[in-house]
ZANUVEX-626715 format. One line per 8 residues: number of its first residue (from 1); their letters; for each residue z negated, y negated, x negated of C-alpha. Coordinates in pm, 1 decimal, decimal comma. Layout:
N
NUM) A) Z Y X ~ ...
// end
This chain:
452
1) MANFSKSN) -9964,6 -25177,3 -14423,4 ~ -10269,0 -25121,4 -14205,3 ~ -10523,5 -25351,3 -14041,2 ~ -10877,1 -25275,8 -13933,6 ~ -11131,3 -25516,3 -13791,9 ~ -11479,8 -25544,6 -13646,2 ~ -11593,2 -25833,9 -13434,7 ~ -11817,4 -25978,1 -13707,2
9) VPQFSVEV) -11572,1 -25925,0 -13993,9 ~ -11249,5 -26115,6 -14061,2 ~ -10928,8 -25917,4 -14018,3 ~ -10782,3 -25800,6 -14351,0 ~ -10425,8 -25696,7 -14425,9 ~ -10274,2 -25540,9 -14739,0 ~ -9907,7 -25575,3 -14836,3 ~ -9757,8 -25398,3 -15139,8
17) YQNEYLPE) -9458,4 -25543,2 -15327,1 ~ -9296,4 -25318,4 -15586,1 ~ -8977,9 -25156,6 -15713,0 ~ -9063,9 -24791,5 -15652,2 ~ -8755,9 -24658,9 -15836,5 ~ -8795,6 -24516,6 -16188,0 ~ -8529,1 -24385,1 -16426,5 ~ -8550,0 -24028,2 -16555,8
25) GGREVNAI) -8853,6 -24018,0 -16789,9 ~ -8991,6 -24343,5 -16643,9 ~ -9369,9 -24347,7 -16613,9 ~ -9493,8 -24705,9 -16554,7 ~ -9531,1 -24827,6 -16195,8 ~ -9614,6 -25194,1 -16122,5 ~ -9710,4 -25336,4 -15784,0 ~ -9833,0 -25668,5 -15649,6
33) VTVTSTGG) -10091,1 -25617,3 -15375,1 ~ -10134,1 -25916,8 -15141,8 ~ -10465,1 -25921,6 -14956,3 ~ -10502,6 -26164,0 -14664,6 ~ -10816,6 -26233,9 -14462,2 ~ -10787,3 -26415,5 -14128,2 ~ -11006,1 -26504,8 -13831,9 ~ -11332,6 -26502,1 -14022,4
41) GTTGGVPL) -11404,9 -26869,8 -14071,4 ~ -11264,7 -27158,9 -14267,9 ~ -11234,7 -27244,3 -14634,4 ~ -11265,5 -27616,4 -14596,0 ~ -11255,0 -27901,4 -14349,9 ~ -11351,8 -28261,6 -14306,7 ~ -11634,9 -28373,5 -14540,4 ~ -11953,8 -28401,6 -14341,1
49) SGAAATPT) -12181,1 -28703,6 -14346,2 ~ -12450,1 -28845,1 -14123,9 ~ -12650,8 -28673,9 -13853,0 ~ -12365,7 -28669,5 -13603,1 ~ -12147,4 -28470,6 -13839,4 ~ -12413,4 -28215,7 -13935,6 ~ -12266,7 -27864,0 -13914,4 ~ -12401,5 -27685,0 -13610,7
57) HVPGQASK) -12586,9 -27357,3 -13606,2 ~ -12647,3 -27146,9 -13297,6 ~ -13025,8 -27127,0 -13233,6 ~ -13162,6 -26777,1 -13278,8 ~ -12862,4 -26668,4 -13484,1 ~ -12948,6 -26585,8 -13845,3 ~ -12732,2 -26753,8 -14107,2 ~ -12514,6 -26527,6 -14316,6
65) AAVVIMVD) -12533,3 -26740,9 -14630,6 ~ -12770,4 -26856,3 -14904,7 ~ -12675,8 -27108,1 -15173,7 ~ -12857,5 -27224,3 -15488,1 ~ -12742,1 -27539,2 -15671,7 ~ -12818,4 -27540,1 -16046,7 ~ -12820,2 -27890,7 -16199,2 ~ -12819,2 -27947,3 -16575,9
73) CSGSMDYP) -13117,8 -28168,6 -16662,0 ~ -13089,7 -28142,7 -17043,3 ~ -13132,5 -28453,8 -17258,6 ~ -12758,6 -28512,8 -17289,5 ~ -12735,4 -28581,4 -16914,5 ~ -12876,2 -28927,0 -17000,5 ~ -12567,1 -29019,5 -17203,6 ~ -12443,1 -29222,9 -17026,2
81) PTKMRNAR) -12733,1 -29272,9 -16779,5 ~ -12484,0 -29277,8 -16489,1 ~ -12419,8 -28904,1 -16546,7 ~ -12760,3 -28795,5 -16414,6 ~ -12726,4 -29034,3 -16120,5 ~ -12381,7 -28892,6 -16038,5 ~ -12524,3 -28538,7 -16058,4 ~ -12804,6 -28630,8 -15815,0
89) DATAAAID) -12554,8 -28793,4 -15576,5 ~ -12323,9 -28489,7 -15598,2 ~ -12611,0 -28251,4 -15522,5 ~ -12711,3 -28467,8 -15225,0 ~ -12350,2 -28457,3 -15098,4 ~ -12350,1 -28077,6 -15130,3 ~ -12679,8 -28056,1 -14939,2 ~ -12526,6 -28270,4 -14661,2
97) TLRDGTSF) -12241,9 -28018,1 -14637,0 ~ -12474,0 -27719,4 -14575,8 ~ -12444,4 -27564,4 -14230,9 ~ -12762,2 -27560,9 -14024,0 ~ -12938,7 -27228,2 -14077,3 ~ -12808,4 -27175,2 -14431,4 ~ -13079,8 -27078,6 -14681,2 ~ -13075,3 -27297,7 -14992,2
105) AVVGGTHV) -13258,2 -27415,4 -15303,3 ~ -13206,3 -27656,1 -15593,8 ~ -13281,2 -27552,0 -15953,9 ~ -13314,8 -27794,5 -16245,8 ~ -13188,5 -27644,6 -16570,9 ~ -13296,9 -27720,6 -16928,8 ~ -13412,9 -27467,9 -17192,4 ~ -13610,5 -27332,0 -16895,4
113) AKEVYPGN) -13526,4 -27317,1 -16524,8 ~ -13738,6 -27508,8 -16275,2 ~ -13746,3 -27496,4 -15896,9 ~ -13680,4 -27848,3 -15770,1 ~ -13670,7 -27766,3 -15397,7 ~ -13830,9 -27609,2 -15197,0 ~ -14040,2 -27506,5 -15498,6 ~ -14237,0 -27221,8 -15342,4
121) GGLAVADA) -14051,0 -26932,0 -15503,8 ~ -13825,7 -26900,3 -15200,3 ~ -13547,5 -27076,6 -15011,3 ~ -13550,4 -27347,2 -14744,2 ~ -13345,0 -27319,0 -14423,7 ~ -13104,8 -27609,5 -14377,5 ~ -13170,3 -27850,2 -14092,6 ~ -13202,2 -28229,4 -14072,5
129) RTRARAKE) -13563,8 -28220,1 -14197,3 ~ -13513,8 -27987,4 -14495,3 ~ -13193,7 -28167,2 -14601,0 ~ -13383,2 -28496,3 -14606,8 ~ -13672,4 -28342,3 -14804,3 ~ -13435,3 -28181,2 -15053,9 ~ -13259,6 -28512,6 -15117,1 ~ -13600,0 -28677,8 -15163,0
137) ALRALSAG) -13691,1 -28409,3 -15421,8 ~ -13372,3 -28489,9 -15619,4 ~ -13530,0 -28821,0 -15722,5 ~ -13756,2 -28622,0 -15953,9 ~ -13455,0 -28493,0 -16150,5 ~ -13459,6 -28652,4 -16495,3 ~ -13291,2 -28568,0 -16824,9 ~ -13482,6 -28412,4 -17113,2
145) GGTAIGTW) -13484,1 -28080,0 -17296,5 ~ -13229,0 -27822,4 -17406,9 ~ -12976,8 -27587,6 -17243,8 ~ -13037,0 -27216,9 -17172,1 ~ -12804,4 -27128,2 -16884,8 ~ -12913,5 -26762,7 -16872,5 ~ -13257,8 -26873,8 -16750,3 ~ -13096,8 -27079,9 -16469,7
153) LRLTDRLL) -12891,1 -26780,8 -16355,7 ~ -13188,4 -26541,6 -16361,3 ~ -13402,2 -26776,7 -16148,1 ~ -13109,5 -26821,3 -15907,0 ~ -13072,9 -26442,6 -15885,0 ~ -13444,7 -26406,7 -15799,2 ~ -13425,3 -26674,2 -15528,8 ~ -13104,5 -26539,5 -15372,6
161) GAADVEIR) -13220,5 -26177,7 -15403,4 ~ -13517,5 -26247,3 -15176,1 ~ -13292,1 -26373,0 -14893,8 ~ -13183,6 -26137,6 -14615,3 ~ -12823,5 -26266,0 -14601,9 ~ -12471,1 -26135,5 -14654,1 ~ -12328,5 -26420,9 -14864,4 ~ -12512,7 -26523,2 -15183,4
169) HGILLTDG) -12360,0 -26809,7 -15379,2 ~ -12446,2 -27031,4 -15673,3 ~ -12308,8 -27369,6 -15785,3 ~ -12369,9 -27450,9 -16152,0 ~ -12322,7 -27785,1 -16327,4 ~ -12353,1 -27829,0 -16704,4 ~ -12260,3 -28105,6 -16947,2 ~ -12335,0 -27934,4 -17277,8
177) RNEHEAPE) -12318,1 -27620,2 -17486,0 ~ -12559,7 -27333,9 -17427,2 ~ -12747,5 -27405,1 -17751,3 ~ -13102,1 -27296,5 -17668,6 ~ -13049,3 -26924,3 -17615,5 ~ -12846,0 -26663,7 -17804,6 ~ -12494,3 -26585,4 -17672,7 ~ -12610,5 -26228,8 -17602,9
185) DLRAALES) -12890,0 -26366,8 -17376,6 ~ -12631,6 -26543,4 -17159,4 ~ -12412,3 -26230,2 -17157,2 ~ -12710,6 -26015,2 -17052,3 ~ -12795,9 -26261,4 -16772,3 ~ -12434,8 -26252,4 -16648,6 ~ -12432,1 -25872,2 -16654,5 ~ -12753,6 -25854,5 -16451,3
193) CAGRFTCD) -12626,0 -26112,6 -16196,6 ~ -12271,4 -25971,8 -16159,9 ~ -12220,2 -25825,6 -15814,8 ~ -12540,2 -25986,6 -15684,3 ~ -12403,8 -26335,9 -15618,0 ~ -12086,1 -26535,6 -15673,3 ~ -12094,6 -26862,7 -15867,1 ~ -11872,6 -27167,7 -15910,1
201) ARGVGTDW) -11920,7 -27339,3 -16248,6 ~ -11837,1 -27697,5 -16341,4 ~ -11840,1 -27878,6 -16674,2 ~ -11894,5 -28254,1 -16654,3 ~ -11778,4 -28486,7 -16933,6 ~ -11630,7 -28337,5 -17252,0 ~ -11926,1 -28205,0 -17456,2 ~ -11942,7 -27855,8 -17303,2
209) EVKEVTAI) -11776,8 -27531,8 -17412,3 ~ -11480,3 -27429,7 -17194,2 ~ -11508,5 -27058,0 -17278,7 ~ -11877,3 -27054,9 -17172,2 ~ -11811,3 -27213,7 -16833,9 ~ -11502,6 -27002,5 -16758,7 ~ -11689,9 -26685,3 -16865,5 ~ -11966,7 -26763,3 -16612,5
217) ASALLGTA) -11716,7 -26813,9 -16328,7 ~ -11516,1 -26506,3 -16427,6 ~ -11821,6 -26276,1 -16450,4 ~ -11954,1 -26400,9 -16115,1 ~ -11613,3 -26411,9 -15938,4 ~ -11623,4 -26787,3 -15874,8 ~ -11415,5 -27088,2 -15976,2 ~ -11437,7 -27294,3 -16295,5
225) DIVADPAG) -11323,4 -27652,7 -16343,5 ~ -11376,4 -27971,4 -16539,2 ~ -11501,0 -28296,7 -16390,1 ~ -11414,5 -28523,1 -16683,1 ~ -11539,8 -28836,9 -16505,2 ~ -11892,3 -28790,4 -16359,2 ~ -11791,6 -29025,7 -16074,9 ~ -11579,7 -28739,5 -15936,8
233) LAADFTQM) -11874,8 -28501,3 -15898,6 ~ -11966,7 -28580,9 -15536,9 ~ -11617,2 -28505,8 -15404,2 ~ -11599,9 -28185,6 -15611,3 ~ -11945,9 -28063,7 -15500,3 ~ -11861,6 -28135,5 -15135,9 ~ -11540,9 -27931,9 -15162,9 ~ -11720,4 -27643,0 -15337,7
241) MENAMGKE) -11989,4 -27632,8 -15070,2 ~ -11729,8 -27646,4 -14789,9 ~ -11557,0 -27346,0 -14945,5 ~ -11889,6 -27162,7 -14978,1 ~ -11965,1 -27235,7 -14610,0 ~ -11626,6 -27083,1 -14519,1 ~ -11710,8 -26741,7 -14663,9 ~ -11769,0 -26479,6 -14396,0
249) VADVALRL) -11785,9 -26146,1 -14576,7 ~ -11915,4 -26049,1 -14923,1 ~ -11888,2 -25755,7 -15163,0 ~ -11536,5 -25651,2 -15060,9 ~ -11397,5 -25401,2 -15313,5 ~ -11041,0 -25304,5 -15397,3 ~ -11051,1 -24922,8 -15410,1 ~ -10778,0 -24740,3 -15603,8
257) WTPVGVEI) -10731,7 -24369,6 -15543,1 ~ -10488,4 -24193,8 -15776,4 ~ -10352,6 -23836,2 -15769,6 ~ -10410,7 -23590,9 -16055,4 ~ -10224,4 -23700,0 -16368,5 ~ -10201,2 -24069,5 -16278,9 ~ -10378,4 -24319,7 -16507,0 ~ -10464,8 -24678,2 -16417,4
265) KFVKQVAP) -10345,2 -24911,4 -16696,4 ~ -10485,1 -25233,8 -16550,5 ~ -10595,4 -25416,2 -16233,2 ~ -10580,3 -25798,0 -16235,6 ~ -10621,3 -26068,7 -15978,1 ~ -10313,1 -26288,8 -16036,1 ~ -10345,7 -26553,6 -15761,6 ~ -10497,8 -26804,4 -15712,8
273) TVVDLTDR) -10617,6 -26745,7 -16071,2 ~ -10578,0 -26473,0 -16333,0 ~ -10891,0 -26253,0 -16358,9 ~ -10878,7 -25914,6 -16533,9 ~ -11079,7 -25663,0 -16327,8 ~ -10984,2 -25350,2 -16525,5 ~ -11320,5 -25307,2 -16700,6 ~ -11521,3 -25374,6 -16382,6
281) RTGAGPRA) -11436,4 -25043,3 -16219,5 ~ -11719,9 -24842,7 -16064,2 ~ -11667,5 -24478,4 -15965,5 ~ -11616,5 -24408,0 -15594,7 ~ -11576,8 -24031,8 -15568,7 ~ -11308,8 -23799,7 -15707,9 ~ -11018,2 -23992,8 -15865,8 ~ -11121,6 -24321,6 -15697,2
289) GDYPTGSW) -11269,1 -24640,2 -15835,4 ~ -11379,3 -24976,2 -15689,9 ~ -11292,0 -25319,2 -15832,8 ~ -11501,8 -25616,6 -15709,3 ~ -11329,6 -25907,9 -15530,5 ~ -11633,8 -26114,3 -15423,7 ~ -11665,2 -26314,2 -15100,0 ~ -11389,3 -26395,3 -14851,3
297) GDESRDYH) -11318,2 -26661,6 -14589,6 ~ -10973,1 -26736,4 -14446,2 ~ -10757,5 -26687,0 -14757,5 ~ -10499,2 -26478,2 -14937,8 ~ -10506,0 -26340,8 -15293,9 ~ -10266,0 -26135,9 -15506,1 ~ -10352,0 -25845,0 -15739,3 ~ -10133,0 -25676,2 -16002,2
305) VCVQVPQA) -10186,4 -25299,1 -16023,3 ~ -10020,7 -25104,9 -16308,5 ~ -10040,7 -24723,8 -16321,8 ~ -9889,3 -24454,3 -16543,2 ~ -9751,6 -24151,5 -16358,5 ~ -9659,3 -23807,2 -16497,9 ~ -9293,3 -23747,0 -16588,1 ~ -9080,7 -23607,0 -16306,9
313) GIGQEMLA) -8720,0 -23514,5 -16239,3 ~ -8448,5 -23709,5 -16056,7 ~ -8496,8 -23701,6 -15679,2 ~ -8870,4 -23640,4 -15693,6 ~ -9114,3 -23885,1 -15538,0 ~ -9490,4 -23921,0 -15532,0 ~ -9776,0 -24137,8 -15411,1 ~ -9876,6 -24324,6 -15729,1
321) SRVSLILP) -10187,1 -24487,9 -15580,7 ~ -10355,4 -24565,3 -15250,4 ~ -10506,2 -24915,1 -15240,9 ~ -10785,8 -24972,0 -14986,4 ~ -11013,2 -25264,2 -14909,6 ~ -11369,1 -25137,5 -14874,7 ~ -11674,2 -25304,6 -14723,1 ~ -12003,9 -25132,4 -14811,3
329) DPSGGAPQ) -12257,3 -25056,4 -14539,7 ~ -12577,2 -25256,8 -14616,7 ~ -12787,9 -24971,5 -14475,2 ~ -12632,7 -24719,9 -14714,3 ~ -12402,3 -24545,8 -14466,7 ~ -12031,0 -24476,7 -14509,3 ~ -11835,2 -24785,7 -14618,9 ~ -11580,7 -24941,0 -14383,8
337) TLSQGLVR) -11209,9 -24933,6 -14474,6 ~ -11073,5 -25277,2 -14383,1 ~ -10708,3 -25216,0 -14472,3 ~ -10489,2 -25013,0 -14706,0 ~ -10146,2 -24990,8 -14868,0 ~ -9951,4 -24736,7 -15074,4 ~ -9790,9 -24759,0 -15419,7 ~ -9501,4 -24510,8 -15458,6
345) AVWTEDMV) -9284,7 -24370,4 -15738,1 ~ -8930,3 -24235,9 -15681,2 ~ -8714,1 -24108,0 -15968,7 ~ -8344,0 -24192,4 -15939,8 ~ -8027,1 -24182,4 -16149,1 ~ -7913,6 -24509,1 -15986,1 ~ -7940,8 -24745,0 -16285,4 ~ -7921,8 -25060,9 -16071,0
353) ASTSINPQ) -8216,5 -24945,9 -15856,4 ~ -8432,0 -24828,7 -16146,7 ~ -8378,5 -25131,6 -16373,4 ~ -8426,0 -25412,5 -16119,5 ~ -8762,8 -25587,3 -16149,8 ~ -8943,1 -25675,9 -15829,2 ~ -8954,9 -26059,4 -15801,0 ~ -9329,9 -26063,7 -15726,8
361) VAHYTGQA) -9406,1 -25843,7 -16029,3 ~ -9180,6 -26055,4 -16254,1 ~ -9336,0 -26380,7 -16133,1 ~ -9697,6 -26277,1 -16187,8 ~ -9625,2 -26109,5 -16520,9 ~ -9499,8 -26454,0 -16626,2 ~ -9805,9 -26631,8 -16483,1 ~ -10042,1 -26398,7 -16672,7
369) ELAQVIQQ) -9845,6 -26462,5 -16994,0 ~ -9859,3 -26837,6 -16923,4 ~ -10241,4 -26830,5 -16910,2 ~ -10252,3 -26626,8 -17232,3 ~ -10015,6 -26845,3 -17438,9 ~ -10196,4 -27165,5 -17334,2 ~ -10526,9 -27021,0 -17461,1 ~ -10361,8 -26896,7 -17782,3
377) GLDARKSG) -10184,1 -27229,1 -17837,0 ~ -10497,5 -27439,1 -17791,3 ~ -10699,1 -27205,7 -18017,6 ~ -10427,0 -27234,1 -18285,0 ~ -10429,4 -27614,1 -18252,1 ~ -10809,2 -27623,6 -18295,0 ~ -10788,5 -27407,0 -18608,9 ~ -10514,8 -27623,6 -18767,3
385) DFDGATAK) -10226,7 -27375,4 -18718,9 ~ -9985,8 -27636,8 -18583,8 ~ -9672,6 -27419,6 -18612,1 ~ -9840,9 -27141,8 -18414,1 ~ -9969,0 -27394,9 -18159,2 ~ -9620,2 -27545,6 -18117,2 ~ -9463,2 -27201,4 -18061,9 ~ -9723,3 -27085,1 -17807,6
393) LGRAVQLA) -9741,4 -27412,9 -17613,7 ~ -9359,8 -27430,5 -17617,0 ~ -9348,6 -27087,9 -17454,3 ~ -9607,1 -27211,9 -17202,0 ~ -9386,6 -27510,3 -17111,2 ~ -9089,9 -27273,5 -17067,0 ~ -9287,7 -27036,7 -16839,7 ~ -9444,6 -27318,7 -16633,7
401) SASGNEDT) -9102,9 -27476,4 -16581,0 ~ -8929,5 -27148,1 -16487,2 ~ -9199,4 -27046,1 -16236,7 ~ -9238,4 -27387,1 -16073,3 ~ -9601,2 -27424,6 -16182,8 ~ -9587,6 -27804,5 -16172,0 ~ -9963,6 -27863,3 -16206,2 ~ -9977,3 -27669,8 -16534,4
409) AKLLSKVV) -9654,4 -27834,0 -16655,6 ~ -9816,3 -28179,1 -16601,5 ~ -10128,4 -28074,6 -16795,8 ~ -9912,2 -27939,0 -17082,1 ~ -9721,9 -28268,5 -17102,4 ~ -10047,1 -28443,5 -17200,2 ~ -10082,8 -28213,7 -17504,2 ~ -9717,5 -28179,3 -17614,2
417) DVVDAATG) -9402,3 -28392,2 -17595,3 ~ -9145,3 -28182,9 -17409,5 ~ -8799,9 -28196,6 -17571,2 ~ -8640,1 -27921,1 -17358,8 ~ -8847,9 -27735,7 -17099,1 ~ -8584,3 -27465,1 -17037,6 ~ -8588,8 -27350,4 -17402,2 ~ -8955,9 -27433,9 -17460,8
425) TVRLKAKV) -8877,7 -27690,7 -17733,0 ~ -9182,3 -27915,6 -17778,8 ~ -9362,7 -28132,2 -18033,4 ~ -9743,0 -28145,4 -18056,3 ~ -9878,3 -28489,2 -17970,9 ~ -10048,6 -28656,6 -18268,3 ~ -10338,3 -28774,7 -18050,6 ~ -10470,0 -28587,4 -17749,4
433) AEADSMTL) -10764,2 -28699,3 -17536,2 ~ -11040,7 -28435,7 -17543,3 ~ -11053,1 -28439,2 -17161,9 ~ -10679,0 -28355,8 -17143,0 ~ -10708,2 -28061,8 -17382,8 ~ -11018,7 -27927,3 -17202,7 ~ -10858,2 -27968,5 -16859,3 ~ -10554,9 -27766,8 -16971,9
441) ETRSTKTV) -10778,7 -27493,3 -17115,9 ~ -11008,3 -27477,8 -16810,1 ~ -10720,0 -27465,8 -16561,7 ~ -10490,8 -27242,1 -16768,4 ~ -10556,8 -26938,2 -16545,4 ~ -10453,2 -27117,2 -16222,9 ~ -10131,0 -26969,9 -16091,0 ~ -9871,7 -27058,6 -15829,3
449) RVKK) -9779,1 -26808,5 -15559,6 ~ -9440,3 -26647,2 -15573,4 ~ -9189,8 -26788,7 -15325,7 ~ -9139,4 -26493,5 -15094,6
// end
């Protein structure tokens, strides 16, 4: 494990957990890579309200961050009328949580995207005056029109792209399906925005499509969640903005270098949520590739790296992969290596050594399967395959119970009656509230950390 730091960058550390021993003929090497960032900022704090609690900004010091809030203003936001009011209040709460000096804008989203504030094709800089003006501008938000989320994202990208900042972040709220543009238009917008800003996505109520909202968050390396009751929006928006304000460094990449003959099978983030990064690799010189991790504050995340090594004889050992954290140089110079760790392979005839599974690897393999069987079970239930749904959701109950994932176990218990958690014996509930089913689906990728 190595650490590197600069005064303006949080300190990063990399720890590798693996069983490096392989039997004769063994080729698959699995490792959990824990990345921890410290000393860079915070990822939360006391909600801010009133002038006295306004976050301070050092005069003359440029802010590192820019944030755009995208608010759904489609016609359905009027049903019930309190929904639009809650969305306005939540956006106001988020604006109150902005640090002084942070660049920001508000976008109203229908079948087209509209600048609500500051409305001049650019961003405002947060201070007492601009916060007050932005909240005044929210009064003009009214419901009417369709939903074309790709247009909201493209406008946000233009606004954030013009800002000379390190951290670019979006917050997106929708209450409906993306019915006024083709699915490929949304996919194209996500592809063009990926790597340019991160985005947290929220669905309010129960008339939106879970897979759309989670796809947005996944593509833009943010969080996704449901706010079933619009009254909960203000607290959720405040928390999201606090987390955004805690980010200190952006565009950190996980770089994997592999020797000749080694193939990467997959790279996944496995905590705090499961995100498959395998297909997001960009080349980084001979036998090296970068996988995006987004923005960091004070936090820790786990990644599962699986590689295939060439066959070797008993007693041989090799470096299977070198894992580095890379921070690009904005001016195009050599990137900075923040930290690195090594994944090894050692061939042994000791059966006990070569057959034991590392506890971290076992735990996160189970958490990834848990996310998968929940999705499969809910899809089966929607399509009327109740036997398939019972089997998959039963397996989910078993995995959640065994791994101590109590939050997911509670969500599952609202969809199935648990007869025996240890064996995964369950019965589908005859009636399930739509909000309960959608909450389980939206939060299915949330994992618990392994007890080290």
